[in-house]
Structures are given as C-alpha cells and as structure tokens.
C-alpha positions in Angstrom: 64.9 141.5 14.3 67.1 138.2 14.3 69.8 137.8 16.8 73.7 138.8 16.5 75.7 136.4 17.9 78.4 137.5 19.5 80.8 135.3 21.4 84.3 135.8 23.5 87.1 132.9 24.1 89.9 132.8 25.6 91.6 133.1 29.0 91.2 135.5 32.0 91.9 138.8 30.1 88.3 137.7 27.9 87.2 136.4 31.4 87.1 139.6 32.9 89.1 138.6 36.2 89.9 142.1 37.9 86.3 143.5 37.1 84.1 143.8 39.9 80.7 143.5 37.6 80.1 142.1 34.1 79.3 145.2 32.6 82.8 146.1 33.1 84.6 143.2 31.3 85.4 142.8 27.4 82.6 140.8 26.2 80.0 143.4 27.5 81.7 146.4 26.6 82.2 145.5 23.3 78.3 143.8 22.7 77.2 147.4 23.6 79.8 148.3 20.3 77.5 145.8 18.5 74.3 147.3 20.3 74.8 150.6 18.8 74.3 149.3 15.2 70.6 148.6 16.3 71.3 144.8 16.2 70.1 142.4 19.0 73.1 140.9 20.6 73.6 137.8 22.3 76.2 137.7 23.9 78.5 134.6 25.2 81.4 134.6 27.6 83.0 131.3 26.9 86.7 132.5 28.3 88.2 130.7 31.4 90.7 131.8 33.8 94.0 130.4 32.9 93.2 129.3 29.7 95.9 129.1 26.9 95.5 128.3 23.5 95.2 124.7 23.9 92.0 125.2 25.7 90.3 127.1 23.0 88.7 124.4 21.3 86.9 123.6 23.7 85.1 126.8 24.0 83.9 127.1 20.6 80.5 127.3 20.8 78.1 124.3 19.4 75.4 126.9 18.5 75.6 130.0 15.8 78.4 132.3 16.0 78.5 135.7 13.9 81.0 137.4 15.3 83.7 135.9 18.0 86.2 137.7 20.0 89.5 135.7 21.1 92.2 136.6 23.8 94.6 134.7 24.3 98.4 134.3 24.6 99.7 135.4 28.2 99.4 132.2 29.9 101.3 130.3 26.6 103.9 133.1 27.3 104.2 131.9 31.6 104.0 128.0 30.5 106.7 128.6 27.8 104.5 127.1 25.0 106.3 127.3 22.0 105.1 130.0 19.8 104.5 127.6 16.5 102.6 125.1 18.6 100.1 128.1 20.5 100.0 129.8 17.0 99.2 126.2 15.3 96.6 125.7 18.1 94.7 129.3 17.6 94.6 129.2 14.2 93.0 125.7 14.0 89.9 127.3 16.3 90.3 130.5 14.0 89.4 128.2 11.1 86.8 126.5 12.6 85.0 129.6 13.5 85.3 130.8 10.2 83.9 127.5 9.0 80.8 128.5 10.9 80.2 131.8 9.4 82.0 133.4 12.0 84.0 136.9 11.8 86.9 136.3 13.9 88.6 139.1 15.9 92.3 138.3 17.7 93.8 139.9 20.5 97.3 138.7 20.2 99.3 138.0 23.3 100.1 141.0 25.6 103.6 142.5 26.2 103.6 140.9 29.3 106.8 143.1 30.3 104.4 145.6 31.9 103.8 143.8 34.3 105.6 145.4 38.2 106.4 141.7 38.8 108.9 141.2 35.9 112.6 142.3 37.3 113.6 144.9 35.2 117.0 143.0 34.0 114.4 140.4 32.7 111.5 143.2 30.9 114.0 143.4 27.5 113.7 139.7 27.1 109.8 139.5 28.1 109.0 142.3 25.9 110.9 140.7 22.8 109.7 137.1 23.7 106.0 138.7 23.7 106.6 140.2 20.5 107.8 137.0 18.7 104.6 135.0 19.6 102.5 137.9 19.1 103.3 137.9 15.7 102.9 134.3 15.2 99.8 134.4 16.5 98.8 137.0 14.0 100.5 134.8 11.2 98.4 132.4 11.8 95.4 134.1 12.5 95.7 135.6 9.2 96.3 132.2 7.2 92.9 130.7 8.9 90.9 133.9 7.9 90.9 135.7 10.8 91.4 139.4 11.7 94.1 140.8 13.9 93.0 143.8 16.4 94.6 146.5 15.8 96.2 147.7 18.8 98.6 150.8 19.1 101.6 149.5 21.3 101.2 152.9 23.0 98.2 151.2 24.9 101.0 149.3 26.5 103.2 151.9 27.3 100.0 153.3 29.2 99.8 150.4 31.6 103.4 150.9 32.1 103.1 154.4 33.4 99.8 154.3 35.1 99.3 151.8 38.5 95.5 152.5 38.4 95.2 150.3 34.9 95.7 147.6 37.2 93.6 145.3 39.2 94.9 144.5 43.3 96.9 141.4 41.6 98.9 143.6 40.0 98.6 141.5 36.7 95.4 142.0 35.5 93.6 145.2 34.7 91.9 146.8 36.6 88.0 148.0 35.1 89.8 151.3 33.5 92.0 149.2 32.1 89.7 147.1 30.4 88.3 150.3 29.3 91.4 151.0 27.7 91.3 147.6 26.3 88.1 147.8 24.9 88.5 151.1 23.4 91.5 149.6 21.3 89.6 146.6 20.3 86.5 148.4 19.4 87.6 149.7 15.9 88.4 146.2 14.6 84.8 144.7 16.3 82.8 148.2 14.6 84.8 147.8 11.0 82.5 145.4 8.7 79.3 147.7 10.4 81.3 151.0 9.6 81.3 149.7 6.1 77.3 148.9 6.2 76.8 152.6 7.1 78.7 153.7 4.1 
C-alpha cells in the first residue's frame, strides 16, 4: 500500500495551540478520517503559531503532497492585512500545491467576533471584517484550484454560546472546540473518498 501524504499548513489553529495532546489537533483528527478509508497516512504538520498568509509559502513541503489542509486568516485580520493582499498570497500557495498534484482544502478566516475579548461595541464590525476577509480568501482559493471548506455558520454560534469550547487563553479552541472544528472540516476532507466508495 502506497503512503498518502497529508500536510497541514497555517497558523495556531492548524498547529493545535490549546490542545494538551497531538491527538486532539485538527491534523491528527482529520488524518484519522483518511485512515478510515484504508490508506496509510503520513501526516506533516507544517503550521506555525502566529503565521499569516505571507508565511505560508515557507511551509509548503518539498516532498510529495496528496492532500493539504490550510487554516489561515485570524492573524491576517488582527494585523490588519488588506483582504486582497492576504487572499493573493494564499491563492499563490494553493496554486503551488495544486501544481504538485495535491488536493487543497482551505478553512478561511474565522469569525473573530466570537472571541470574548472583543468589546461588544465592535463585534458587528469585527464580524463584517471577518466575513469580508473570508470571502476574498474563498474567491482566491477557488481561482487557484483549491476547495473552500464548507463550514456551517452555526458552528461559530456554538462557540459564542459555549465558553468550554475555548482554551484557558479565551482565544484558541479547547480540545472540545477542536473536535467541533474537525467535525465541520471532515466532509470536505472525506469528499473524494466518498465518491470512490459509490
């Protein structure tokens, strides 16, 4: 059986900040989804806490990649990176991975208005800015041949309503929060394998 190469790129969410064990991270949870199809998976987590779209190119593996998950956008938002700039950089990395033969799934910028540290008076603005940034990312990802993860907005409502989904820093997810995000991402990861099974 040939090895299936799965790379995870991006920021602290992709790296698993807030988890107490690697098995709780998005990469390990979603690698289990791929292993469930009978494949032997080699997982490479290239993500770095604090990374922005400008840092993604350095995370692209030099070796083979069959599937890549990119989670990025939160740090672009907090650093006021213009949407068109971050989206262009993300699109370039997606295109480079697609050219390597990878299927690329991207989780766009989260709704940062759910973070408790955002003052109530600014939440609508932050929500709108997050949505604008995520839309610019989605357009660039699709244009580059990638796949935008289809995440139900209700997931953010669950984070907003349940403090236990956040870790002690009140910014990053807790293991339970990562489990919820992985559940939301799983259909996008599993989609081609479901087609094979039909």
